[in-house]
KELO-565635 format. One record per residue (C-alpha): x, z, y; residue in three letters. Coordinates in steps of 0.2 Angstrom, whole numbers, plus 5000, padded with zeros to 4 digits. Example, Ala and Ser with C-alpha at 12.3 -4.5 7.8 and 13.67 -1.06 7.14 Angstrom:
% residues 2
506250394978ALA 506850364995SER 
END
This chain:
% residues 299
472449025386MET 472548975405SER 471248885414GLU 472148755415SER 472548725397LEU 471948545391ALA 470348585383LEU 469648455368PRO 468248375377LEU 466648395373VAL 464648305375ARG 463848475378GLY 464348595393SER 465848695395LEU 466148825408LYS 467648925414ALA 467349125418GLN 465649105416ALA 464849285417PRO 463949345401LEU 462949485408ALA 461549375411PRO 461549325395LEU 461649485384VAL 460149615384TRP 461049765393PHE 461449655410LYS 463149725409ALA 465149655403GLY 466349535410GLY 466449355410ALA 466949235395ALA 468549145397GLN 467648975392TRP 465748955388LEU 465248805378PHE 463548745374GLU 463748625361PRO 462748465362GLN 462648455341ASP 463548515327ALA 464648375327ASP 465148405344ASP 465648595340LEU 466448545325SER 467648405336ALA 467948535348PHE 468448685336LEU 469548555325ARG 470548505342ASP 470548685349LEU 472148785349ASP 472048865332PRO 472549045341ALA 471149035354VAL 469749145348PRO 468049105345VAL 466649195346MET 464749135343ALA 463449215355LEU 461449225350GLY 460149315362LEU 461449445366GLY 460349585361SER 461449675348ASN 462949675359LEU 464149755370ILE 465349635381VAL 466649745390ARG 466849725406ASP 468549655405GLY 467549505399GLY 467849395382VAL 469449295379PRO 469349135372GLY 467849035371VAL 466149085370VAL 464848985359VAL 463248975363ARG 461948875354LEU 460548805366GLY 459048695365LYS 459748575354PRO 459848715339PHE 458348795342ALA 457148685332LYS 456148745316VAL 455448625304ASP 454548645289ARG 455548575272LEU 454048585258ASP 452748715255ALA 453548885257THR 455448815265THR 455848805284LEU 457348745290ALA 457948835307CYS 459248795319GLY 460448925323GLY 459948955340GLY 457948965337ALA 457249155340SER 456549275327GLY 454749235335ILE 454949055332LEU 455449055316VAL 454149195313SER 452549085321SER 453148925312THR 453148995295ALA 451349075299ARG 450748905306ASP 451448835289ALA 450548965278GLY 452349025274ILE 452249245271ALA 453849345269GLY 454549305288LEU 453349415297GLU 454849525300PHE 455849405308LEU 454549425323ARG 455149605327SER 457049555327ILE 457749505346PRO 458949375340GLY 459349205334THR 459349135315VAL 461349115317GLY 461449315321GLY 460249345306PHE 461149255295VAL 462749325301ARG 462349525302MET 460949505286ASN 459749555300GLY 458349655293GLY 457049775298ALA 455149855291TYR 455949845274GLY 456549675273ARG 458049575277GLU 458949405278THR 459549405261ARG 457749415254ASP 457249245263ILE 459049135264LEU 459248995253VAL 460948935263GLU 461648895278ALA 462648775287GLN 464248825296VAL 465548755308VAL 467048865303LEU 468448895316ARG 469548755309SER 467948635314GLY 467548605295ASP 465548585293GLN 465148675278VAL 463548735266THR 463648925262LEU 462448995248THR 461649175251ASN 462749225237ALA 464349155248ASP 463849265261LEU 464149425252GLY 462749525260TYR 462749725260THR 461749825273TYR 461849735291ARG 463449645285HIS 464049475280SER 465749395273ILE 465349265287LEU 467249215293PRO 468049265309GLU 467449105322GLY 466549045313ALA 464748995319VAL 462948965312VAL 462348815315VAL 460748805305SER 459948885290ALA 458548865277THR 457449005274PHE 456149035260ARG 454449125258GLY 453049115249HIS 451349045250ALA 449949155261GLY 448649125273GLU 448949105289PRO 447849245297ALA 448549375283ALA 450049335290ILE 449749335309GLN 448849515305ALA 450549555297GLU 451449505312MET 450349595326ASP 450549765314ARG 452649735315ILE 452349705333ALA 451349855338ALA 452149975327ALA 453849915338ARG 452949915354GLU 452650095350GLU 454050175344SER 455550055354GLN 455850035373PRO 455549865374LEU 455249835392ARG 457049895397SER 458849855396LYS 459449895379THR 460349835363GLY 459249875351GLY 459649995338SER 461450075341THR 461850125324PHE 461850115306LYS 460750205296ASN 461850315286PRO 461450315267GLU 459850435266GLY 459850465285HIS 458950415298LYS 460150385314ALA 458850415326TRP 458550595318GLN 460450645318LEU 460550595336VAL 459050695342ASP 459550835332GLU 461350845340ALA 460350855356GLY 460650685363CYS 458850635369ARG 459050565386GLY 460950605387LEU 461550495400THR 463450425406ILE 463550345424GLY 462050225423GLY 461750245403ALA 460550345394GLN 460050375376VAL 458050335376SER 456850455375GLU 455850375367LYS 456650305352HIS 458450415352THR 459350255342ASN 459150165358PHE 460350165373LEU 459750095390LEU 460650015408ASN 459550115417VAL 460350075433GLY 461849985435ASP 462750045420ALA 464549965415THR 464749935397SER 466150055399ALA 464650195402ASP 463750115388ILE 465150115376GLU 465650295381ALA 463950365380LEU 463750285361GLY 465550375358GLU 464850545364GLU 463350525354VAL 464450495338ARG 465450655343ARG 464150755344ARG 463250695329VAL 464850725319LYS 464950895324GLU 463250935321LYS 462950855303SER 464650805299GLY 464050635297ILE 465150495306GLU 463850355313LEU 464450185312GLU 463950065327TRP 462649935324GLU 462949845339ILE 464249755342GLN 465649785356ARG 466849625359VAL 467949585374GLY 469149675385VAL 469049855392LYS 469449845411LYS 
END
């Protein structure tokens, strides 16, 4: 797919060779061959319908749970901006949330509306689209506990509504098709007192602040918790606390977090993760699975 390829016309913004490092938490990695920020769902739908089906498409949220490899991402990266960041109350316990809305916006809108059960979203650094795709969760709750349905634009450009059951949720995983983009979702909680909801959000925020390296360039939780184990504990027991490769380091504060402590490349960060996996396997016999998505081309 060369830059001179005739791409479908759009109403939003379409940029060639757009750097992705500024858009992801690790602040590392290459460029998107094309970065598309659609104006609305119809703009996205028409673009994907008319785009050569061979061109890969990937959605990008807040870029928190992501390693973008140094060679960049071929094809089109779709980023849902302001037009997709709205949250509206539908009824006493239900919110309509744009795919680009942050967990903080969703949980605080729920609090103001007296809707409990969505507090955990306060602690996940991502967008609604990412939560729906990854079954995002924290503090004992996950997306499948609150999702009613999601509006999705498929790679073909078709707009479809998928129910909770359609998404086939398991731990940090859904069966959302490749190249599909979640443009909005309906979340349902239960009636609650705003003051009690705020207190729970404060409790979650404090627990997170205490245990996680929030002021660092990180990708959030690196590995999935294996059945019956905590990933951070396995990493710690394998002697990896503080381990470094290039500018990448295993956090001293929470060993399931990798940090860019200087000018780490994505290759440094990924190599460090693989070294941690190797040491954990050697020490405990357990194969850690990446929770962070790794995309693009190695340099």
